[in-house]
C-alpha positions, 0 to 999 in steps of 0.5 A, a space after each residue: 576137429 575138422 568139418 569132414 571128421 564133424 560130418 562123419 560123425 553126424 555132428 551139427 556143430 564144429 570147433 577148428 580153434 582158428 578166428 573165422 574170417 570175422 575174428 569169432 573164435 566161434 563154433 561153425 556149423 557143419 555147413 560151414 557157416 560161423 555159428 557168432 556171423 550167422 546170427 548177427 546177420 539174423 539180427 541185423 535182417 531182422 532189425 531191417 525188416 521188423 514187419 516181415 520178422 513180426 508176421 513170419 514170427 505170427 505165422 510160425 507162432 500159429 502154426 505150432 502153438 503147441 510146441 512153442 506152449 511147451 517150449 515156454 514151459 521147459 524153460 520156466 522150469 529151469 529159470 524159476 528165479 527169473 519167471 518171478 523176477 520178471 513177474 515182480 517187475 510186470 506187477 509193479 509196472 502194471 498196477 491197474 492191469 493186475 486190479 483189474 485182473 484180480 477184479 475178474 477172478 473174484 467175479 468169476 471165482 468168488 469162492 476161490 477168491 474167498 478161500 485165499 483172503 481166509 488163507 491169508 488171513 489164517 497166515 497173518 495170524 500164524 494159524 496156518 501149520 506147516 503140515 498142511 498137505 496139498 489136499 488138506 489145501 484141496 479139502 480148504 477150498 472144497 469146504 468154499 465151493 460147497 458154501 457157495 452151491 448151498 446158497 444157490 440151492 437154498 437160495 440164503 448164504 452159507 459161509 465156511 466157519 472155523 469151529 475154534 476160531 482163529 482169533 478166539 477170546 479163549 483160544 484159538 483154532 487152525 486153519 484146518 480141514 478139520 476146523 471147519 464146517 460150512 453153516 447158513 451166515 446167520 448161524 456164522 454171525 451169532 456165533 462170532 468168535 465164540 467155539 461151537 458146532 452146528 
C-alpha cells in the first residue's frame, strides 16, 4: 500500500513491503516515519535522559490518573496469567513487606481477617462445598462483622460459631451460612466441638 492510499483511507499506519533506510521491515506512520526507527529513537532518548523521562512520566501520570488506572485494569484483565505470575514473584521477593501489609490489614479489618482464617481452616478440613455462591460468601463475612458489632455494643466478646462443628467428634458440618450463629465467646468456648444451638 502506498502512503497516499493509506492517508486517503484515514489509516494511521501503512506498509510498503520494503525496508526503510535502516533496514527495518516495519509499518510506517502515514506521516512517513518508520515505526521501528521511532521506537529505537525513543528508547535511545529515554536512556540518555532518564531524569527528564521520569519527570515527564510523573507529570503525565498526575494529569491522567484515571486513564492510567483504566489502562492497568484493562491490561490485567487481558493478562491474568502474567498478573498471577508477577504477584507470586513479588511475594517471594518481598516477605517482609507482605508480612507488614498482612499485619496492617489484620489490625484494620480484624473481622474480615478472622473470616478468611476460618475459611482457610474449613478448606483444609474440606468443609467448604463447591456450590457455595458469592452471596453465601458475603453472608459469611457479614456474620463476622455482626460479631464485631455485638462485641462493641454489649462490651463483651462475641464469636461466629459453627452449629455443627467443622471437626466434630461424631458429626462434622459445613462452612455455610445455614451452619453458623453469632454467640457470646463464653458460650462458644463451653460448646467446644459439640453440636448445639444458642
